[in-house]
ZADO-1210 file (C-alpha; in nm, 4 decimals, padded with zeros to 6 digits):
<atoms>
<atom x="01.8546" y="01.2546" z="-00.5780" code="MET" pos="1"/>
<atom x="01.9908" y="00.9521" z="-00.7631" code="ARG" pos="2"/>
<atom x="01.7729" y="00.6488" z="-00.7064" code="LEU" pos="3"/>
<atom x="01.8486" y="00.5339" z="-01.0587" code="GLY" pos="4"/>
<atom x="01.6920" y="00.1982" z="-01.1282" code="LYS" pos="5"/>
<atom x="01.6591" y="00.1157" z="-00.7631" code="GLY" pos="6"/>
<atom x="01.3966" y="-00.1366" z="-00.6655" code="ARG" pos="7"/>
<atom x="01.0499" y="-00.0407" z="-00.5464" code="ALA" pos="8"/>
<atom x="00.9399" y="-00.1628" z="-00.2056" code="SER" pos="9"/>
<atom x="00.6809" y="-00.4366" z="-00.1732" code="ASN" pos="10"/>
<atom x="00.5610" y="-00.2730" z="00.1479" code="ASN" pos="11"/>
<atom x="00.3542" y="00.0085" z="-00.0028" code="VAL" pos="12"/>
<atom x="-00.0240" y="-00.0197" z="00.0323" code="GLU" pos="13"/>
<atom x="-00.2167" y="00.1972" z="-00.2109" code="ASP" pos="14"/>
<atom x="-00.5392" y="00.2810" z="-00.0267" code="ARG" pos="15"/>
<atom x="-00.6144" y="00.5955" z="-00.2223" code="ARG" pos="16"/>
<atom x="-00.9795" y="00.6220" z="-00.2999" code="GLY" pos="17"/>
<atom x="-01.0696" y="00.3639" z="-00.0365" code="GLN" pos="18"/>
<atom x="-01.2627" y="00.4334" z="00.2754" code="SER" pos="19"/>
<atom x="-01.2935" y="00.1942" z="00.5625" code="GLY" pos="20"/>
<atom x="-01.4299" y="00.1460" z="00.9052" code="ARG" pos="21"/>
<atom x="-01.2020" y="00.2064" z="01.1979" code="GLY" pos="22"/>
<atom x="-01.0588" y="-00.0686" z="01.4121" code="ARG" pos="23"/>
<atom x="-01.0821" y="-00.0400" z="01.7859" code="GLY" pos="24"/>
<atom x="-00.7677" y="00.0462" z="01.9777" code="ILE" pos="25"/>
<atom x="-00.6623" y="-00.2491" z="02.1896" code="SER" pos="26"/>
<atom x="-00.7252" y="-00.2184" z="02.5590" code="GLY" pos="27"/>
<atom x="-01.0309" y="00.0030" z="02.5187" code="GLY" pos="28"/>
<atom x="-00.8406" y="00.3273" z="02.5609" code="GLY" pos="29"/>
<atom x="-00.6648" y="00.5882" z="02.3580" code="ILE" pos="30"/>
<atom x="-00.3112" y="00.4665" z="02.2996" code="GLY" pos="31"/>
<atom x="00.0215" y="00.6257" z="02.2178" code="ILE" pos="32"/>
<atom x="-00.0516" y="00.6121" z="01.8462" code="GLY" pos="33"/>
<atom x="-00.3643" y="00.8229" z="01.8816" code="THR" pos="34"/>
<atom x="-00.1705" y="01.0718" z="02.0902" code="LEU" pos="35"/>
<atom x="00.0990" y="01.0836" z="01.8242" code="VAL" pos="36"/>
<atom x="-00.1647" y="01.1662" z="01.5644" code="ILE" pos="37"/>
<atom x="-00.3223" y="01.4229" z="01.7970" code="ALA" pos="38"/>
<atom x="00.0155" y="01.5907" z="01.8351" code="LEU" pos="39"/>
<atom x="00.0540" y="01.5891" z="01.4601" code="ALA" pos="40"/>
<atom x="-00.2857" y="01.7532" z="01.4329" code="ALA" pos="41"/>
<atom x="-00.1817" y="02.0291" z="01.6718" code="TRP" pos="42"/>
<atom x="00.1400" y="02.0593" z="01.4789" code="TYR" pos="43"/>
<atom x="-00.0503" y="02.1434" z="01.1612" code="PHE" pos="44"/>
<atom x="-00.3018" y="02.3725" z="01.3281" code="GLY" pos="45"/>
<atom x="-00.5845" y="02.1230" z="01.3868" code="ILE" pos="46"/>
<atom x="-00.7654" y="02.0904" z="01.7190" code="ASP" pos="47"/>
<atom x="-00.6349" y="01.7587" z="01.8653" code="PRO" pos="48"/>
<atom x="-00.9718" y="01.7003" z="02.0339" code="ARG" pos="49"/>
<atom x="-01.1149" y="01.6258" z="01.6902" code="VAL" pos="50"/>
<atom x="-00.8688" y="01.3390" z="01.6559" code="VAL" pos="51"/>
<atom x="-00.9185" y="01.2066" z="02.0077" code="LEU" pos="52"/>
<atom x="-01.2971" y="01.2182" z="01.9840" code="GLU" pos="53"/>
<atom x="-01.2792" y="01.0439" z="01.6488" code="GLY" pos="54"/>
<atom x="-01.0596" y="00.7732" z="01.7989" code="ALA" pos="55"/>
<atom x="-01.3155" y="00.7079" z="02.0726" code="GLU" pos="56"/>
<atom x="-01.5850" y="00.6610" z="01.8107" code="GLN" pos="57"/>
<atom x="-01.3644" y="00.4296" z="01.6077" code="LEU" pos="58"/>
<atom x="-01.3248" y="00.1973" z="01.9068" code="GLN" pos="59"/>
<atom x="-01.6815" y="00.0822" z="01.8495" code="GLN" pos="60"/>
<atom x="-01.6246" y="-00.0392" z="01.4948" code="SER" pos="61"/>
<atom x="-01.3958" y="-00.2648" z="01.2967" code="SER" pos="62"/>
<atom x="-01.1846" y="-00.2221" z="00.9847" code="ILE" pos="63"/>
<atom x="-01.3449" y="-00.3473" z="00.6669" code="ASP" pos="64"/>
<atom x="-01.1307" y="-00.2575" z="00.3674" code="THR" pos="65"/>
<atom x="-01.0556" y="-00.4002" z="00.0287" code="ALA" pos="66"/>
<atom x="-00.7229" y="-00.5803" z="-00.0188" code="PRO" pos="67"/>
<atom x="-00.4278" y="-00.3455" z="-00.0491" code="ALA" pos="68"/>
<atom x="-00.2889" y="-00.2825" z="-00.3948" code="GLU" pos="69"/>
<atom x="00.0566" y="-00.1821" z="-00.5102" code="ALA" pos="70"/>
<atom x="00.0760" y="00.1676" z="-00.6592" code="PRO" pos="71"/>
<atom x="00.0551" y="00.1875" z="-01.0413" code="PRO" pos="72"/>
<atom x="00.3888" y="00.1711" z="-01.2170" code="THR" pos="73"/>
<atom x="00.3056" y="00.4882" z="-01.4117" code="ASP" pos="74"/>
<atom x="00.2432" y="00.6919" z="-01.0943" code="ASP" pos="75"/>
<atom x="00.5749" y="00.8751" z="-01.0637" code="ALA" pos="76"/>
<atom x="00.5132" y="01.0186" z="-00.7160" code="GLN" pos="77"/>
<atom x="00.4051" y="00.6857" z="-00.5710" code="ALA" pos="78"/>
<atom x="00.6947" y="00.5053" z="-00.7349" code="GLN" pos="79"/>
<atom x="00.9357" y="00.7611" z="-00.5928" code="PHE" pos="80"/>
<atom x="00.8246" y="00.7121" z="-00.2317" code="VAL" pos="81"/>
<atom x="00.8270" y="00.3372" z="-00.2913" code="SER" pos="82"/>
<atom x="01.1906" y="00.3498" z="-00.4021" code="MET" pos="83"/>
<atom x="01.2829" y="00.5738" z="-00.1075" code="VAL" pos="84"/>
<atom x="01.1177" y="00.3248" z="00.1270" code="LEU" pos="85"/>
<atom x="01.3085" y="00.0399" z="-00.0384" code="ALA" pos="86"/>
<atom x="01.6342" y="00.2241" z="00.0130" code="ASP" pos="87"/>
<atom x="01.5591" y="00.2763" z="00.3833" code="THR" pos="88"/>
<atom x="01.4823" y="-00.0950" z="00.4085" code="GLU" pos="89"/>
<atom x="01.8213" y="-00.1840" z="00.2635" code="ASP" pos="90"/>
<atom x="01.9967" y="00.0574" z="00.4972" code="THR" pos="91"/>
<atom x="01.8236" y="-00.0416" z="00.8196" code="TRP" pos="92"/>
<atom x="01.8354" y="-00.4141" z="00.7475" code="ARG" pos="93"/>
<atom x="02.2111" y="-00.3889" z="00.7164" code="ALA" pos="94"/>
<atom x="02.2491" y="-00.1759" z="01.0288" code="LEU" pos="95"/>
<atom x="02.0311" y="-00.4051" z="01.2398" code="PHE" pos="96"/>
<atom x="02.2139" y="-00.7140" z="01.1113" code="ALA" pos="97"/>
<atom x="02.5430" y="-00.5523" z="01.2029" code="LYS" pos="98"/>
<atom x="02.4139" y="-00.5157" z="01.5582" code="GLY" pos="99"/>
<atom x="02.2913" y="-00.8753" z="01.5717" code="GLY" pos="100"/>
<atom x="01.9244" y="-00.7805" z="01.5295" code="LYS" pos="101"/>
<atom x="01.6644" y="-00.8365" z="01.2594" code="GLN" pos="102"/>
<atom x="01.4896" y="-00.5410" z="01.1042" code="TYR" pos="103"/>
<atom x="01.1171" y="-00.5684" z="01.0458" code="SER" pos="104"/>
<atom x="01.0029" y="-00.3554" z="00.7525" code="ASP" pos="105"/>
<atom x="00.7248" y="-00.1029" z="00.8111" code="PRO" pos="106"/>
<atom x="00.4365" y="-00.0586" z="00.5700" code="LYS" pos="107"/>
<atom x="00.3720" y="00.2695" z="00.3922" code="LEU" pos="108"/>
<atom x="00.0043" y="00.3415" z="00.3325" code="VAL" pos="109"/>
<atom x="-00.0957" y="00.5903" z="00.0639" code="LEU" pos="110"/>
<atom x="-00.4385" y="00.7403" z="00.1268" code="PHE" pos="111"/>
<atom x="-00.6478" y="01.0379" z="00.0259" code="THR" pos="112"/>
<atom x="-00.8494" y="01.2589" z="00.2585" code="GLY" pos="113"/>
<atom x="-00.8842" y="01.0350" z="00.5613" code="SER" pos="114"/>
<atom x="-00.8282" y="00.6724" z="00.6474" code="TYR" pos="115"/>
<atom x="-00.8765" y="00.4571" z="00.9607" code="PRO" pos="116"/>
<atom x="-00.5653" y="00.3306" z="01.1341" code="THR" pos="117"/>
<atom x="-00.4883" y="00.1296" z="01.4464" code="ALA" pos="118"/>
<atom x="-00.4204" y="00.4650" z="01.6127" code="CYS" pos="119"/>
<atom x="-00.7438" y="00.6374" z="01.5192" code="GLY" pos="120"/>
<atom x="-00.8645" y="00.8172" z="01.2096" code="MET" pos="121"/>
<atom x="-00.5827" y="00.9599" z="01.0018" code="GLY" pos="122"/>
<atom x="-00.6443" y="01.2762" z="00.8023" code="ALA" pos="123"/>
<atom x="-00.4467" y="01.4338" z="00.5210" code="ALA" pos="124"/>
<atom x="-00.4369" y="01.7672" z="00.7063" code="ALA" pos="125"/>
<atom x="-00.2256" y="01.6059" z="00.9788" code="MET" pos="126"/>
<atom x="00.0631" y="01.5481" z="00.7432" code="GLY" pos="127"/>
<atom x="00.2546" y="01.2171" z="00.7305" code="PRO" pos="128"/>
<atom x="00.2618" y="01.0131" z="01.0505" code="PHE" pos="129"/>
<atom x="00.3703" y="00.6785" z="01.1931" code="TYR" pos="130"/>
<atom x="00.1389" y="00.4544" z="01.3931" code="CYS" pos="131"/>
<atom x="00.3335" y="00.2298" z="01.6329" code="PRO" pos="132"/>
<atom x="00.0256" y="00.0141" z="01.6955" code="ALA" pos="133"/>
<atom x="00.0302" y="-00.1293" z="01.3433" code="ASP" pos="134"/>
<atom x="00.3888" y="-00.0496" z="01.2344" code="HIS" pos="135"/>
<atom x="00.2583" y="00.1546" z="00.9430" code="LYS" pos="136"/>
<atom x="00.3350" y="00.4991" z="00.8059" code="MET" pos="137"/>
<atom x="00.0568" y="00.6988" z="00.6460" code="TYR" pos="138"/>
<atom x="00.0804" y="00.9752" z="00.3878" code="ILE" pos="139"/>
<atom x="-00.1490" y="01.1619" z="00.1550" code="ASP" pos="140"/>
<atom x="00.0854" y="01.2455" z="-00.1309" code="LEU" pos="141"/>
<atom x="-00.0863" y="01.5826" z="-00.1600" code="GLY" pos="142"/>
<atom x="00.1305" y="01.6782" z="00.1393" code="PHE" pos="143"/>
<atom x="00.4253" y="01.7175" z="-00.0952" code="TYR" pos="144"/>
<atom x="00.2476" y="01.9980" z="-00.2775" code="GLU" pos="145"/>
<atom x="00.1913" y="02.1648" z="00.0581" code="GLU" pos="146"/>
<atom x="00.5559" y="02.1099" z="00.1495" code="LEU" pos="147"/>
<atom x="00.6567" y="02.2965" z="-00.1638" code="GLN" pos="148"/>
<atom x="00.4012" y="02.5775" z="-00.1550" code="THR" pos="149"/>
<atom x="00.3036" y="02.6361" z="00.2082" code="ARG" pos="150"/>
<atom x="00.6357" y="02.5420" z="00.3640" code="PHE" pos="151"/>
<atom x="00.8503" y="02.6526" z="00.0691" code="GLN" pos="152"/>
<atom x="01.0604" y="02.3369" z="00.0850" code="ALA" pos="153"/>
<atom x="01.0683" y="02.1913" z="-00.2677" code="PRO" pos="154"/>
<atom x="01.2824" y="01.9101" z="-00.4041" code="GLY" pos="155"/>
<atom x="01.2869" y="01.5321" z="-00.4205" code="ASP" pos="156"/>
<atom x="01.5274" y="01.4964" z="-00.1308" code="PHE" pos="157"/>
<atom x="01.3030" y="01.7085" z="00.0907" code="ALA" pos="158"/>
<atom x="01.0325" y="01.4550" z="00.0108" code="GLN" pos="159"/>
<atom x="01.2671" y="01.1656" z="00.0863" code="ALA" pos="160"/>
<atom x="01.3562" y="01.3268" z="00.4208" code="TYR" pos="161"/>
<atom x="00.9880" y="01.3143" z="00.5190" code="VAL" pos="162"/>
<atom x="00.9724" y="00.9379" z="00.4564" code="ILE" pos="163"/>
<atom x="01.3080" y="00.8763" z="00.6273" code="ALA" pos="164"/>
<atom x="01.1928" y="01.0687" z="00.9363" code="HIS" pos="165"/>
<atom x="00.8816" y="00.8515" z="00.9715" code="GLU" pos="166"/>
<atom x="01.0948" y="00.5407" z="00.9198" code="VAL" pos="167"/>
<atom x="01.3060" y="00.6773" z="01.2047" code="GLY" pos="168"/>
<atom x="01.0013" y="00.6536" z="01.4306" code="HIS" pos="169"/>
<atom x="00.9589" y="00.2915" z="01.3244" code="HIS" pos="170"/>
<atom x="01.3200" y="00.2230" z="01.4187" code="VAL" pos="171"/>
<atom x="01.2556" y="00.3803" z="01.7600" code="GLN" pos="172"/>
<atom x="00.9555" y="00.1526" z="01.7991" code="ASN" pos="173"/>
<atom x="01.1581" y="-00.1588" z="01.7133" code="LEU" pos="174"/>
<atom x="01.4380" y="-00.0609" z="01.9518" code="LEU" pos="175"/>
<atom x="01.1935" y="-00.0043" z="02.2379" code="GLY" pos="176"/>
<atom x="01.2751" y="00.3651" z="02.2612" code="ILE" pos="177"/>
<atom x="00.9187" y="00.4801" z="02.1909" code="SER" pos="178"/>
<atom x="00.7752" y="00.2609" z="02.4672" code="ALA" pos="179"/>
<atom x="01.0316" y="00.3838" z="02.7192" code="GLU" pos="180"/>
<atom x="00.9577" y="00.7450" z="02.6323" code="VAL" pos="181"/>
<atom x="00.5848" y="00.6888" z="02.6647" code="GLN" pos="182"/>
<atom x="00.6366" y="00.5452" z="03.0123" code="GLN" pos="183"/>
<atom x="00.8464" y="00.8441" z="03.1127" code="MET" pos="184"/>
<atom x="00.5901" y="01.0843" z="02.9720" code="ARG" pos="185"/>
<atom x="00.3237" y="00.9160" z="03.1829" code="GLY" pos="186"/>
<atom x="00.5120" y="01.0236" z="03.4952" code="ARG" pos="187"/>
<atom x="00.6070" y="01.3703" z="03.3708" code="ALA" pos="188"/>
<atom x="00.4385" y="01.7060" z="03.3857" code="ASP" pos="189"/>
<atom x="00.3415" y="01.8920" z="03.0698" code="SER" pos="190"/>
<atom x="00.6752" y="02.0676" z="03.0207" code="ALA" pos="191"/>
<atom x="00.8766" y="01.7490" z="03.0796" code="GLU" pos="192"/>
<atom x="00.6474" y="01.5522" z="02.8502" code="SER" pos="193"/>
<atom x="00.6984" y="01.8047" z="02.5709" code="ASN" pos="194"/>
<atom x="01.0743" y="01.7921" z="02.6231" code="ALA" pos="195"/>
<atom x="01.0714" y="01.4132" z="02.5885" code="LEU" pos="196"/>
<atom x="00.8687" y="01.4438" z="02.2702" code="SER" pos="197"/>
<atom x="01.1268" y="01.6853" z="02.1309" code="VAL" pos="198"/>
<atom x="01.4070" y="01.4374" z="02.2006" code="ARG" pos="199"/>
<atom x="01.2105" y="01.1638" z="02.0251" code="LEU" pos="200"/>
<atom x="01.1496" y="01.3787" z="01.7180" code="GLU" pos="201"/>
<atom x="01.5077" y="01.5017" z="01.6980" code="LEU" pos="202"/>
<atom x="01.6303" y="01.1449" z="01.7126" code="GLN" pos="203"/>
<atom x="01.4020" y="01.0593" z="01.4188" code="ALA" pos="204"/>
<atom x="01.5579" y="01.3532" z="01.2326" code="ASP" pos="205"/>
<atom x="01.9018" y="01.2183" z="01.3151" code="CYS" pos="206"/>
<atom x="01.8009" y="00.8712" z="01.1960" code="PHE" pos="207"/>
<atom x="01.6877" y="01.0309" z="00.8675" code="ALA" pos="208"/>
<atom x="02.0329" y="01.1843" z="00.8316" code="GLY" pos="209"/>
<atom x="02.1914" y="00.8514" z="00.9235" code="LEU" pos="210"/>
<atom x="01.9992" y="00.6839" z="00.6411" code="TRP" pos="211"/>
<atom x="02.1204" y="00.9497" z="00.3947" code="ALA" pos="212"/>
<atom x="02.4804" y="00.8957" z="00.5105" code="HIS" pos="213"/>
<atom x="02.4659" y="00.5180" z="00.4706" code="GLN" pos="214"/>
<atom x="02.2698" y="00.5261" z="00.1433" code="ALA" pos="215"/>
<atom x="02.5096" y="00.7740" z="-00.0110" code="ASN" pos="216"/>
<atom x="02.8150" y="00.5795" z="00.1027" code="ARG" pos="217"/>
<atom x="02.6766" y="00.2552" z="-00.0414" code="SER" pos="218"/>
<atom x="02.4786" y="00.3757" z="-00.3404" code="ARG" pos="219"/>
<atom x="02.5818" y="00.7411" z="-00.4054" code="GLN" pos="220"/>
<atom x="02.2237" y="00.8716" z="-00.3922" code="VAL" pos="221"/>
<atom x="02.3007" y="01.2361" z="-00.3141" code="LEU" pos="222"/>
<atom x="02.3244" y="01.5040" z="-00.5790" code="GLU" pos="223"/>
<atom x="02.4294" y="01.8655" z="-00.5472" code="GLN" pos="224"/>
<atom x="02.1653" y="02.0593" z="-00.3567" code="GLY" pos="225"/>
<atom x="02.0002" y="01.7553" z="-00.1967" code="ASP" pos="226"/>
<atom x="02.1270" y="01.8223" z="00.1547" code="VAL" pos="227"/>
<atom x="02.0152" y="02.1835" z="00.1308" code="GLU" pos="228"/>
<atom x="01.6655" y="02.0638" z="00.0361" code="GLU" pos="229"/>
<atom x="01.6429" y="01.8489" z="00.3471" code="ALA" pos="230"/>
<atom x="01.7751" y="02.1264" z="00.5684" code="LEU" pos="231"/>
<atom x="01.5212" y="02.3681" z="00.4227" code="GLN" pos="232"/>
<atom x="01.2430" y="02.1218" z="00.4995" code="ALA" pos="233"/>
<atom x="01.3701" y="02.0716" z="00.8562" code="ALA" pos="234"/>
<atom x="01.3815" y="02.4494" z="00.9021" code="THR" pos="235"/>
<atom x="01.0336" y="02.5009" z="00.7602" code="ALA" pos="236"/>
<atom x="00.8712" y="02.2540" z="01.0014" code="ILE" pos="237"/>
<atom x="01.0577" y="02.3571" z="01.3165" code="GLY" pos="238"/>
<atom x="00.8219" y="02.4376" z="01.6034" code="ASP" pos="239"/>
<atom x="00.9434" y="02.7951" z="01.6271" code="ASP" pos="240"/>
<atom x="00.8960" y="02.8499" z="01.2530" code="THR" pos="241"/>
<atom x="00.5424" y="02.7110" z="01.2626" code="LEU" pos="242"/>
<atom x="00.4421" y="02.8985" z="01.5756" code="GLN" pos="243"/>
<atom x="00.5680" y="03.2307" z="01.4456" code="ARG" pos="244"/>
<atom x="00.3779" y="03.1700" z="01.1242" code="ARG" pos="245"/>
<atom x="00.0498" y="03.0877" z="01.2971" code="THR" pos="246"/>
<atom x="00.0577" y="03.3086" z="01.6076" code="GLN" pos="247"/>
<atom x="00.3421" y="03.5530" z="01.5552" code="GLY" pos="248"/>
<atom x="00.5669" y="03.4293" z="01.8367" code="TYR" pos="249"/>
<atom x="00.7285" y="03.1097" z="01.9660" code="ALA" pos="250"/>
<atom x="00.6712" y="02.9380" z="02.3010" code="VAL" pos="251"/>
<atom x="00.9712" y="02.7057" z="02.3542" code="PRO" pos="252"/>
<atom x="00.8197" y="02.5171" z="02.6475" code="GLU" pos="253"/>
<atom x="00.5346" y="02.4067" z="02.4225" code="SER" pos="254"/>
<atom x="00.7635" y="02.2659" z="02.1532" code="PHE" pos="255"/>
<atom x="00.7019" y="01.8974" z="02.0731" code="THR" pos="256"/>
<atom x="00.9241" y="01.8504" z="01.7656" code="HIS" pos="257"/>
<atom x="01.2141" y="02.0895" z="01.8196" code="GLY" pos="258"/>
<atom x="01.3183" y="02.4251" z="01.6843" code="SER" pos="259"/>
<atom x="01.4346" y="02.4737" z="01.3274" code="ALA" pos="260"/>
<atom x="01.7941" y="02.4993" z="01.4471" code="GLU" pos="261"/>
<atom x="01.7662" y="02.1789" z="01.6483" code="GLN" pos="262"/>
<atom x="01.6062" y="01.9827" z="01.3672" code="ARG" pos="263"/>
<atom x="01.8714" y="02.0973" z="01.1204" code="VAL" pos="264"/>
<atom x="02.1540" y="02.0206" z="01.3632" code="ARG" pos="265"/>
<atom x="02.0402" y="01.6681" z="01.4462" code="TRP" pos="266"/>
<atom x="01.9691" y="01.5779" z="01.0847" code="PHE" pos="267"/>
<atom x="02.3142" y="01.7033" z="00.9964" code="ARG" pos="268"/>
<atom x="02.4661" y="01.5046" z="01.2826" code="ARG" pos="269"/>
<atom x="02.3167" y="01.1823" z="01.1510" code="GLY" pos="270"/>
<atom x="02.4298" y="01.2729" z="00.8011" code="LEU" pos="271"/>
<atom x="02.7865" y="01.3387" z="00.9115" code="GLU" pos="272"/>
<atom x="02.8302" y="01.0625" z="01.1708" code="GLU" pos="273"/>
<atom x="02.6215" y="00.7851" z="01.0164" code="GLY" pos="274"/>
<atom x="02.5767" y="00.5805" z="01.3337" code="SER" pos="275"/>
<atom x="02.2919" y="00.4977" z="01.5698" code="ILE" pos="276"/>
<atom x="02.5100" y="00.5893" z="01.8664" code="GLU" pos="277"/>
<atom x="02.5558" y="00.9432" z="01.7353" code="ALA" pos="278"/>
<atom x="02.1779" y="00.9875" z="01.7423" code="CYS" pos="279"/>
<atom x="02.1298" y="00.9331" z="02.1167" code="ASP" pos="280"/>
<atom x="01.9297" y="01.2446" z="02.1957" code="THR" pos="281"/>
<atom x="01.8433" y="01.0971" z="02.5365" code="PHE" pos="282"/>
<atom x="02.2038" y="01.0798" z="02.6605" code="ALA" pos="283"/>
<atom x="02.2745" y="01.3000" z="02.9612" code="LYS" pos="284"/>
<atom x="02.5529" y="01.4634" z="02.7661" code="THR" pos="285"/>
<atom x="02.3339" y="01.5291" z="02.4603" code="ALA" pos="286"/>
<atom x="02.2955" y="01.9014" z="02.4027" code="ALA" pos="287"/>
<atom x="01.9707" y="01.9620" z="02.2230" code="LEU" pos="288"/>
</atoms>
C-alpha cells in the first residue's frame, strides 16, 4: 500500500498503558453501542454477558483518564493506522461535501488490554469496534498480529481494511442509518434482527471498498496484491468461516456480519463502483 509521505491524522488518541473508570451510558440503560460491543464479543468467541454485565457496572462510575496523547512518531504501526485514518478523512470529507453535507471526523483510540468507552468496557479480545455513543473507534494494535496468525490474513492493506470498515460504521452513524436500523431491530424477532445486522455490516464493508476506490483514484494508494489482502481478510472473518472454525458447522440464521462470500462481494462492489449509492444494502432490490 502506497501511503508515501501522507499526513498523519490528528484524531488518534494513544491511550495505551492507561486505565480509566467507565462513564455511565446515558439514559441509565444499555445502549446500541454496548450491544455492538457484545456482538463483537460473540463474534470473537467471548460470552456477550460478560460485556453487558460490565456495562451495567460501569454505569455507576465516571471516566477519569489522563489527557490523550498522539502516538510516538517512531511507532511504525501507530503511524500507519494514523495515516490510514487521515486518508479516510480526506475521502469522506470530499464525498460528504459533494453531497452538500459536512463530515465529522471520528476519533481512533489505541488501547491495550481493556479500556472504558461510552458503550461499556472495551476489551482487546473483542477486536476493533466502533462506539456510536462517542463517535470513536477502538483498537488494540495487537489485533493485527492475530489477524496475521489466527486469521491468516497478513498485509498492510488487510490492516487498512479493518480501519476503513470501522470508519464505515461511523459514516452510517452520521447518515442516520445506524439509528434507523436500531429502531427496526427493536421491532424485529431474532432472525430479522440478525439479518438487519448483516446488512449493516456488509454496507460497512462496501464503504471500505468505496474508500479504497476513491483513495486510489485520487492518490494511487493501491499496489499489486493489496486487493487480494483485503479479500483474504474479509473471507477470514466471515460468519461462516468463524463458525466452522469454532464449532465445525455454520448456522446462517445466526449470522450477524455476513458470510465470507457476502463480505468479499460487497467490499468488491464498493471498490469497483466507488459510490455511496452502490452500497445500499437495505434496498429492496439488493441481493445479499
